[in-house]
C-alpha positions, 0 to 999 in steps of 0.5 A: 500500500505504501508503494503509492507514496514512493511513486514519482509525482508524474507517475501518480498523475499519469496513473490517475488521469491517463486511464480517464483521458483514454476512456474519454477519448474512446467513448462516444457518449456523453456519460456512458458506462466507460466514462463512469469507470474512468471517473471512479478510477480517478476517485478511488486512486485519489482517495487511496492516495489520501488514505495511504498518506494518513495511515502511514503518518497518523499516530491516532487510530481514531483519525484513521477510523473517521477518515474511513467513515468519511470516505464511505459516506462520500462513496455511498453519496456518489453512488446514490446521487448518480442512481437518483439523478441518472441524467434526468431532471429531478422534480424535487431535489431539495432533499438532496441539499443536506446530503450534498452539504454533508458530503462536502463536509466529509470531503473537507474533513478528509483534507483536514485529517490528511493535512493535520497528520502531515503537519504533525509528522513533520513537526515531530521530525522538527520541521515547521510546515504551513498547514493552510498551504498543505490543506490547499495542496491536497484540495487542488489535487492536480497542482498539489500532487506535484508539490506534495508527492515529492515531500511524501516520497521523502516521508515514505523512505523514512517510514 
């Protein structure tokens, strides 16, 4: 599992986005089966990257448990929303708003847990890091990947 942290930043970027791009170019429908497979691939690898980061750096098992709960809620919400919406217009979609806000909150909790675990790990090593910069790097994934993955590579060699 920790091998994902040892990948170079460009290797991880290509592993996440290249299958999605190839599937998008080869499919002819707007939201066909293969497009969903490409999106799920990117979703799973991104959250796997976050999970491996937090599980290798966090000392608290409670943080990892909450992280897993947040990932499960987001996954269940995405499946539920895609099955309910299904490309057609919903007549009464107001009941989805609280579920969506909860999914956003769970996503920000994932980013917070990962950023805080990285910050605590680096402070334990004696280095000072900017929490807000790390949070934004994990949030804006394609750009943050190129900034964070070399740092995670260094952490993975020490673990």
